Jmol script that loads the backbone (N, CA, C; Angstrom):
load data "model"
ATOM      1  N   ALA A   1       0.867  -1.369   0.022  1.00  0.00           N
ATOM      2  CA  ALA A   1       0.140  -0.427  -0.200  1.00  0.00           C
ATOM      3  C   ALA A   1       0.779   1.409  -0.236  1.00  0.00           C
ATOM      4  N   GLN A   2       1.364   2.352  -0.676  1.00  0.00           N
ATOM      5  CA  GLN A   2       2.029   2.841  -0.863  1.00  0.00           C
ATOM      6  C   GLN A   2       0.600   4.310  -0.393  1.00  0.00           C
ATOM      7  N   PHE A   3       1.226   5.139   0.198  1.00  0.00           N
ATOM      8  CA  PHE A   3       0.476   6.595   0.641  1.00  0.00           C
ATOM      9  C   PHE A   3       1.579   7.881   0.496  1.00  0.00           C
ATOM     10  N   GLY A   4       1.210   8.904   0.342  1.00  0.00           N
ATOM     11  CA  GLY A   4       2.120   9.968   0.433  1.00  0.00           C
ATOM     12  C   GLY A   4       2.572  11.589  -0.112  1.00  0.00           C
ATOM     13  N   VAL A   5       1.385  11.224  -1.058  1.00  0.00           N
ATOM     14  CA  VAL A   5       1.684  11.941  -2.565  1.00  0.00           C
ATOM     15  C   VAL A   5       0.117  12.801  -1.773  1.00  0.00           C
ATOM     16  N   PRO A   6       0.778  14.796  -1.143  1.00  0.00           N
ATOM     17  CA  PRO A   6       0.173  15.492  -1.412  1.00  0.00           C
ATOM     18  C   PRO A   6      -0.947  16.039  -1.852  1.00  0.00           C
ATOM     19  N   GLY A   7      -2.373  16.083  -1.741  1.00  0.00           N
ATOM     20  CA  GLY A   7      -3.358  16.393  -2.234  1.00  0.00           C
ATOM     21  C   GLY A   7      -2.930  18.229  -3.143  1.00  0.00           C
ATOM     22  N   ASP A   8      -2.965  18.489  -2.780  1.00  0.00           N
ATOM     23  CA  ASP A   8      -2.555  20.062  -2.241  1.00  0.00           C
ATOM     24  C   ASP A   8      -0.963  20.721  -3.926  1.00  0.00           C
ATOM     25  N   PRO A   9      -1.310  20.860  -5.050  1.00  0.00           N
ATOM     26  CA  PRO A   9      -0.239  21.146  -5.426  1.00  0.00           C
ATOM     27  C   PRO A   9       0.669  22.473  -4.665  1.00  0.00           C
ATOM     28  N   ALA A  10       0.443  22.734  -4.550  1.00  0.00           N
ATOM     29  CA  ALA A  10       1.183  23.820  -3.153  1.00  0.00           C
ATOM     30  C   ALA A  10       2.586  23.352  -2.280  1.00  0.00           C
ATOM     31  N   THR A  11       1.698  22.092  -1.808  1.00  0.00           N
ATOM     32  CA  THR A  11       2.307  21.604  -0.892  1.00  0.00           C
ATOM     33  C   THR A  11       2.813  20.295  -0.675  1.00  0.00           C
ATOM     34  N   THR A  12       3.435  19.537  -2.636  1.00  0.00           N
ATOM     35  CA  THR A  12       4.007  19.270  -3.740  1.00  0.00           C
ATOM     36  C   THR A  12       5.325  19.600  -4.106  1.00  0.00           C
ATOM     37  N   ARG A  13       5.062  21.227  -4.151  1.00  0.00           N
ATOM     38  CA  ARG A  13       5.942  22.174  -4.228  1.00  0.00           C
ATOM     39  C   ARG A  13       6.996  22.204  -3.782  1.00  0.00           C
ATOM     40  N   LEU A  14       6.345  22.778  -2.415  1.00  0.00           N
ATOM     41  CA  LEU A  14       7.184  23.186  -1.565  1.00  0.00           C
ATOM     42  C   LEU A  14       8.201  21.899  -0.583  1.00  0.00           C
ATOM     43  N   TRP A  15       7.656  20.351  -0.790  1.00  0.00           N
ATOM     44  CA  TRP A  15       8.086  19.376  -0.084  1.00  0.00           C
ATOM     45  C   TRP A  15       9.357  19.045  -1.381  1.00  0.00           C
ATOM     46  N   ASP A  16       8.377  19.155  -3.259  1.00  0.00           N
ATOM     47  CA  ASP A  16       9.922  19.033  -4.304  1.00  0.00           C
ATOM     48  C   ASP A  16      10.771  20.098  -3.772  1.00  0.00           C
ATOM     49  N   SER A  17      10.470  21.295  -3.356  1.00  0.00           N
ATOM     50  CA  SER A  17      11.632  22.213  -3.461  1.00  0.00           C
ATOM     51  C   SER A  17      12.789  21.524  -2.423  1.00  0.00           C
ATOM     52  N   LYS A  18      12.074  20.748  -1.506  1.00  0.00           N
ATOM     53  CA  LYS A  18      13.359  20.564  -0.521  1.00  0.00           C
ATOM     54  C   LYS A  18      14.652  19.702  -0.611  1.00  0.00           C
ATOM     55  N   GLY A  19      13.874  18.396  -1.695  1.00  0.00           N
ATOM     56  CA  GLY A  19      15.117  17.742  -2.590  1.00  0.00           C
ATOM     57  C   GLY A  19      15.096  16.437  -2.375  1.00  0.00           C
ATOM     58  N   GLN A  20      15.714  15.515  -2.547  1.00  0.00           N
ATOM     59  CA  GLN A  20      15.383  14.265  -2.691  1.00  0.00           C
ATOM     60  C   GLN A  20      16.686  13.624  -1.870  1.00  0.00           C
ATOM     61  N   ILE A  21      15.965  11.899  -0.799  1.00  0.00           N
ATOM     62  CA  ILE A  21      16.626  11.428  -0.402  1.00  0.00           C
ATOM     63  C   ILE A  21      17.203  10.813  -0.394  1.00  0.00           C
ATOM     64  N   PRO A  22      18.357  10.597  -0.186  1.00  0.00           N
ATOM     65  CA  PRO A  22      19.328   9.831  -0.452  1.00  0.00           C
ATOM     66  C   PRO A  22      19.020   8.493  -0.307  1.00  0.00           C
ATOM     67  N   ASP A  23      19.257   7.153  -0.970  1.00  0.00           N
ATOM     68  CA  ASP A  23      18.974   5.928  -0.378  1.00  0.00           C
ATOM     69  C   ASP A  23      20.054   5.067   0.963  1.00  0.00           C
ATOM     70  N   ASP A  24      19.929   4.620   1.185  1.00  0.00           N
ATOM     71  CA  ASP A  24      20.103   3.751   2.561  1.00  0.00           C
ATOM     72  C   ASP A  24      20.749   3.231   1.988  1.00  0.00           C
ATOM     73  N   HIS A  25      21.675   1.736   2.959  1.00  0.00           N
ATOM     74  CA  HIS A  25      22.250   0.765   2.561  1.00  0.00           C
ATOM     75  C   HIS A  25      21.319   0.334   2.381  1.00  0.00           C
ATOM     76  N   GLN A  26      21.458  -0.875   1.558  1.00  0.00           N
ATOM     77  CA  GLN A  26      20.476  -2.302   1.590  1.00  0.00           C
ATOM     78  C   GLN A  26      20.898  -2.950   2.355  1.00  0.00           C
ATOM     79  N   TRP A  27      20.484  -3.591   3.754  1.00  0.00           N
ATOM     80  CA  TRP A  27      20.782  -4.435   4.460  1.00  0.00           C
ATOM     81  C   TRP A  27      20.097  -6.023   3.989  1.00  0.00           C
ATOM     82  N   LEU A  28      18.885  -6.079   3.112  1.00  0.00           N
ATOM     83  CA  LEU A  28      18.744  -7.000   3.065  1.00  0.00           C
ATOM     84  C   LEU A  28      19.169  -8.495   2.186  1.00  0.00           C
ATOM     85  N   ASP A  29      19.714  -8.029   1.565  1.00  0.00           N
ATOM     86  CA  ASP A  29      20.972  -8.432   0.762  1.00  0.00           C
ATOM     87  C   ASP A  29      20.370 -10.025  -0.047  1.00  0.00           C
ATOM     88  N   LEU A  30      19.826  -9.034  -0.722  1.00  0.00           N
ATOM     89  CA  LEU A  30      19.129 -10.029  -1.919  1.00  0.00           C
ATOM     90  C   LEU A  30      19.924 -11.164  -2.637  1.00  0.00           C
ATOM     91  N   GLU A  31      20.656 -10.691  -3.104  1.00  0.00           N
ATOM     92  CA  GLU A  31      21.611 -11.047  -4.012  1.00  0.00           C
ATOM     93  C   GLU A  31      21.909 -11.736  -3.279  1.00  0.00           C
ATOM     94  N   LYS A  32      22.845 -11.973  -2.260  1.00  0.00           N
ATOM     95  CA  LYS A  32      23.483 -12.935  -1.583  1.00  0.00           C
ATOM     96  C   LYS A  32      22.931 -14.119  -0.685  1.00  0.00           C
ATOM     97  N   GLY A  33      21.218 -14.075  -0.720  1.00  0.00           N
ATOM     98  CA  GLY A  33      20.403 -14.617   0.087  1.00  0.00           C
ATOM     99  C   GLY A  33      20.052 -13.970   0.747  1.00  0.00           C
ATOM    100  N   GLY A  34      20.113 -13.679   1.625  1.00  0.00           N
ATOM    101  CA  GLY A  34      19.786 -12.266   2.390  1.00  0.00           C
ATOM    102  C   GLY A  34      19.157 -13.089   2.965  1.00  0.00           C
ATOM    103  N   LYS A  35      17.660 -11.930   3.570  1.00  0.00           N
ATOM    104  CA  LYS A  35      16.579 -12.071   4.605  1.00  0.00           C
ATOM    105  C   LYS A  35      15.715 -10.852   2.912  1.00  0.00           C
ATOM    106  N   LYS A  36      14.396 -11.373   2.642  1.00  0.00           N
ATOM    107  CA  LYS A  36      12.791 -10.827   1.967  1.00  0.00           C
ATOM    108  C   LYS A  36      12.410  -9.808   2.079  1.00  0.00           C
ATOM    109  N   PHE A  37      11.586  -9.122   1.658  1.00  0.00           N
ATOM    110  CA  PHE A  37      10.891  -7.612   1.791  1.00  0.00           C
ATOM    111  C   PHE A  37       9.946  -8.558   2.563  1.00  0.00           C
ATOM    112  N   LYS A  38       9.506  -8.917   3.758  1.00  0.00           N
ATOM    113  CA  LYS A  38       8.282  -9.382   4.464  1.00  0.00           C
ATOM    114  C   LYS A  38       7.408  -8.449   4.579  1.00  0.00           C
ATOM    115  N   LYS A  39       6.132  -8.758   5.280  1.00  0.00           N
ATOM    116  CA  LYS A  39       4.979  -8.613   5.369  1.00  0.00           C
ATOM    117  C   LYS A  39       5.058  -7.597   6.222  1.00  0.00           C
ATOM    118  N   GLY A  40       5.028  -6.078   6.414  1.00  0.00           N
ATOM    119  CA  GLY A  40       4.763  -5.241   6.883  1.00  0.00           C
ATOM    120  C   GLY A  40       5.217  -4.313   6.794  1.00  0.00           C
ATOM    121  N   TYR A  41       7.365  -4.309   6.017  1.00  0.00           N
ATOM    122  CA  TYR A  41       8.620  -3.562   5.826  1.00  0.00           C
ATOM    123  C   TYR A  41       7.616  -2.011   5.267  1.00  0.00           C
ATOM    124  N   LEU A  42       8.042  -1.264   5.800  1.00  0.00           N
ATOM    125  CA  LEU A  42       8.007   0.104   5.020  1.00  0.00           C
ATOM    126  C   LEU A  42       9.134   0.883   4.283  1.00  0.00           C
ATOM    127  N   SER A  43       8.411   0.903   3.789  1.00  0.00           N
ATOM    128  CA  SER A  43      10.085   1.980   2.732  1.00  0.00           C
ATOM    129  C   SER A  43       9.413   2.641   2.148  1.00  0.00           C
ATOM    130  N   PHE A  44      10.394   3.352   1.413  1.00  0.00           N
ATOM    131  CA  PHE A  44      10.397   4.730   0.645  1.00  0.00           C
ATOM    132  C   PHE A  44      10.267   4.255  -1.071  1.00  0.00           C
ATOM    133  N   ALA A  45       9.207   4.572  -1.435  1.00  0.00           N
ATOM    134  CA  ALA A  45       9.152   4.614  -3.093  1.00  0.00           C
ATOM    135  C   ALA A  45      10.067   5.124  -3.906  1.00  0.00           C
ATOM    136  N   GLY A  46      10.861   5.349  -4.959  1.00  0.00           N
ATOM    137  CA  GLY A  46      11.571   6.017  -5.517  1.00  0.00           C
ATOM    138  C   GLY A  46      11.459   6.055  -7.318  1.00  0.00           C
ATOM    139  N   ALA A  47      11.998   6.224  -8.156  1.00  0.00           N
ATOM    140  CA  ALA A  47      12.145   5.811  -9.044  1.00  0.00           C
ATOM    141  C   ALA A  47      13.494   5.375 -10.104  1.00  0.00           C
ATOM    142  N   ALA A  48      13.933   6.003  -9.307  1.00  0.00           N
ATOM    143  CA  ALA A  48      15.854   5.493  -9.706  1.00  0.00           C
ATOM    144  C   ALA A  48      16.949   5.722  -8.376  1.00  0.00           C
ATOM    145  N   PRO A  49      17.778   5.348  -8.464  1.00  0.00           N
ATOM    146  CA  PRO A  49      18.999   5.276  -7.156  1.00  0.00           C
ATOM    147  C   PRO A  49      18.784   7.246  -6.729  1.00  0.00           C
ATOM    148  N   ASN A  50      18.696   6.977  -5.173  1.00  0.00           N
ATOM    149  CA  ASN A  50      18.548   8.795  -4.744  1.00  0.00           C
ATOM    150  C   ASN A  50      17.173   9.804  -5.481  1.00  0.00           C
ATOM    151  N   THR A  51      15.717   8.763  -5.243  1.00  0.00           N
ATOM    152  CA  THR A  51      14.954  10.191  -5.657  1.00  0.00           C
ATOM    153  C   THR A  51      13.822   9.780  -5.127  1.00  0.00           C
ATOM    154  N   ARG A  52      14.344   9.293  -4.000  1.00  0.00           N
ATOM    155  CA  ARG A  52      12.823   9.349  -2.705  1.00  0.00           C
ATOM    156  C   ARG A  52      12.534  10.324  -2.106  1.00  0.00           C
ATOM    157  N   LYS A  53      11.750  10.836  -1.899  1.00  0.00           N
ATOM    158  CA  LYS A  53      11.124  11.888  -2.077  1.00  0.00           C
ATOM    159  C   LYS A  53       9.237  12.148  -0.569  1.00  0.00           C
ATOM    160  N   THR A  54       8.262  12.024  -0.346  1.00  0.00           N
ATOM    161  CA  THR A  54       7.817  12.299   0.554  1.00  0.00           C
ATOM    162  C   THR A  54       6.325  10.722   0.374  1.00  0.00           C
ATOM    163  N   GLU A  55       6.951   9.484  -0.878  1.00  0.00           N
ATOM    164  CA  GLU A  55       6.160   8.536  -0.930  1.00  0.00           C
ATOM    165  C   GLU A  55       6.666   7.452   0.056  1.00  0.00           C
ATOM    166  N   LEU A  56       6.285   6.716   0.146  1.00  0.00           N
ATOM    167  CA  LEU A  56       6.011   5.236   1.496  1.00  0.00           C
ATOM    168  C   LEU A  56       5.242   4.287   1.020  1.00  0.00           C
ATOM    169  N   PHE A  57       5.805   3.343   0.960  1.00  0.00           N
ATOM    170  CA  PHE A  57       4.793   2.202   0.909  1.00  0.00           C
ATOM    171  C   PHE A  57       5.106   1.176   2.073  1.00  0.00           C
ATOM    172  N   PHE A  58       4.425  -0.020   2.079  1.00  0.00           N
ATOM    173  CA  PHE A  58       4.393  -1.555   3.068  1.00  0.00           C
ATOM    174  C   PHE A  58       4.146  -2.551   1.876  1.00  0.00           C
ATOM    175  N   ALA A  59       4.781  -3.168   2.671  1.00  0.00           N
ATOM    176  CA  ALA A  59       3.899  -4.456   2.296  1.00  0.00           C
ATOM    177  C   ALA A  59       3.098  -5.203   2.597  1.00  0.00           C
ATOM    178  N   LEU A  60       2.041  -6.288   1.750  1.00  0.00           N
ATOM    179  CA  LEU A  60       0.991  -6.682   2.441  1.00  0.00           C
ATOM    180  C   LEU A  60       0.960  -8.432   2.788  1.00  0.00           C
ATOM    181  N   SER A  61       2.453  -8.901   2.021  1.00  0.00           N
ATOM    182  CA  SER A  61       2.422  -9.877   1.960  1.00  0.00           C
ATOM    183  C   SER A  61       4.113  -9.709   1.644  1.00  0.00           C
ATOM    184  N   ASP A  62       5.282 -11.414   2.022  1.00  0.00           N
ATOM    185  CA  ASP A  62       6.426 -11.052   2.392  1.00  0.00           C
ATOM    186  C   ASP A  62       5.516 -10.905   0.914  1.00  0.00           C
ATOM    187  N   SER A  63       7.085 -10.739  -0.292  1.00  0.00           N
ATOM    188  CA  SER A  63       7.129 -10.386  -1.625  1.00  0.00           C
ATOM    189  C   SER A  63       9.260 -10.569  -2.331  1.00  0.00           C
ATOM    190  N   ALA A  64       9.426 -11.668  -3.224  1.00  0.00           N
ATOM    191  CA  ALA A  64      10.206 -11.477  -3.123  1.00  0.00           C
ATOM    192  C   ALA A  64      10.738 -10.610  -4.390  1.00  0.00           C
ATOM    193  N   HIS A  65       9.929  -9.943  -4.860  1.00  0.00           N
ATOM    194  CA  HIS A  65      10.369  -9.211  -6.228  1.00  0.00           C
ATOM    195  C   HIS A  65      10.472  -7.233  -5.110  1.00  0.00           C
ATOM    196  N   LEU A  66      10.213  -7.134  -3.762  1.00  0.00           N
ATOM    197  CA  LEU A  66      10.296  -5.505  -3.437  1.00  0.00           C
ATOM    198  C   LEU A  66      11.548  -5.919  -3.211  1.00  0.00           C
ATOM    199  N   GLY A  67      12.912  -4.464  -2.392  1.00  0.00           N
ATOM    200  CA  GLY A  67      13.668  -4.835  -1.890  1.00  0.00           C
ATOM    201  C   GLY A  67      14.932  -4.268  -2.848  1.00  0.00           C
ATOM    202  N   LYS A  68      15.261  -5.046  -4.018  1.00  0.00           N
ATOM    203  CA  LYS A  68      16.188  -5.312  -4.981  1.00  0.00           C
ATOM    204  C   LYS A  68      16.602  -3.753  -6.302  1.00  0.00           C
ATOM    205  N   SER A  69      14.927  -2.813  -5.984  1.00  0.00           N
ATOM    206  CA  SER A  69      15.967  -1.721  -5.688  1.00  0.00           C
ATOM    207  C   SER A  69      16.996  -1.063  -4.842  1.00  0.00           C
ATOM    208  N   PRO A  70      17.848  -0.067  -5.280  1.00  0.00           N
ATOM    209  CA  PRO A  70      18.513   0.559  -4.062  1.00  0.00           C
ATOM    210  C   PRO A  70      17.552   1.698  -3.465  1.00  0.00           C
ATOM    211  N   TRP A  71      16.473   1.928  -3.975  1.00  0.00           N
ATOM    212  CA  TRP A  71      16.149   2.717  -2.839  1.00  0.00           C
ATOM    213  C   TRP A  71      14.959   2.213  -1.928  1.00  0.00           C
ATOM    214  N   GLU A  72      15.061   0.642  -2.356  1.00  0.00           N
ATOM    215  CA  GLU A  72      13.826  -0.660  -1.539  1.00  0.00           C
ATOM    216  C   GLU A  72      13.988  -0.708  -0.648  1.00  0.00           C
ATOM    217  N   VAL A  73      14.506  -0.057   0.417  1.00  0.00           N
ATOM    218  CA  VAL A  73      15.223  -0.241   1.876  1.00  0.00           C
ATOM    219  C   VAL A  73      14.021  -0.225   2.964  1.00  0.00           C
ATOM    220  N   PRO A  74      13.802  -1.194   3.514  1.00  0.00           N
ATOM    221  CA  PRO A  74      12.860  -1.006   4.863  1.00  0.00           C
ATOM    222  C   PRO A  74      13.415  -0.003   5.897  1.00  0.00           C
ATOM    223  N   ILE A  75      12.699   0.381   6.112  1.00  0.00           N
ATOM    224  CA  ILE A  75      13.022   1.409   7.358  1.00  0.00           C
ATOM    225  C   ILE A  75      12.286   2.037   8.688  1.00  0.00           C
ATOM    226  N   GLY A  76      10.983   0.675   8.548  1.00  0.00           N
ATOM    227  CA  GLY A  76      10.426   0.992   9.734  1.00  0.00           C
ATOM    228  C   GLY A  76       9.586  -0.296   9.471  1.00  0.00           C
ATOM    229  N   HIS A  77       8.609  -1.463  10.278  1.00  0.00           N
ATOM    230  CA  HIS A  77       7.806  -2.130  10.576  1.00  0.00           C
ATOM    231  C   HIS A  77       6.400  -1.467  10.581  1.00  0.00           C
ATOM    232  N   VAL A  78       5.423  -2.130   9.653  1.00  0.00           N
ATOM    233  CA  VAL A  78       3.523  -1.942  10.011  1.00  0.00           C
ATOM    234  C   VAL A  78       3.194  -3.131  10.284  1.00  0.00           C
ATOM    235  N   ALA A  79       2.737  -3.629  11.767  1.00  0.00           N
ATOM    236  CA  ALA A  79       1.765  -4.513  12.343  1.00  0.00           C
ATOM    237  C   ALA A  79       0.546  -4.512  11.174  1.00  0.00           C
ATOM    238  N   VAL A  80       0.779  -5.194  10.230  1.00  0.00           N
ATOM    239  CA  VAL A  80      -0.346  -5.780   9.571  1.00  0.00           C
ATOM    240  C   VAL A  80      -1.616  -7.083   9.574  1.00  0.00           C
TER     241      VAL A  80
END
end "model"
wireframe off; spacefill off
backbone 0.3
color backbone group
């Protein structure tokens, strides 16, 4: 489930003016058989490296495809 897009264009411009959030270190290490992106993990959404802004998402189920992008780093856990 993804959220964090302001409904007011002025608010969007304000947050856009603050710049993007650099990616965190990917600690899942999926390429090396590490931990999977689990149900409830909370992460920033992005479109390319270092493009995170105000949008976040949490996983509704365990996922093998999430966490492979450098910006999909779990930053928290939502009890779902």
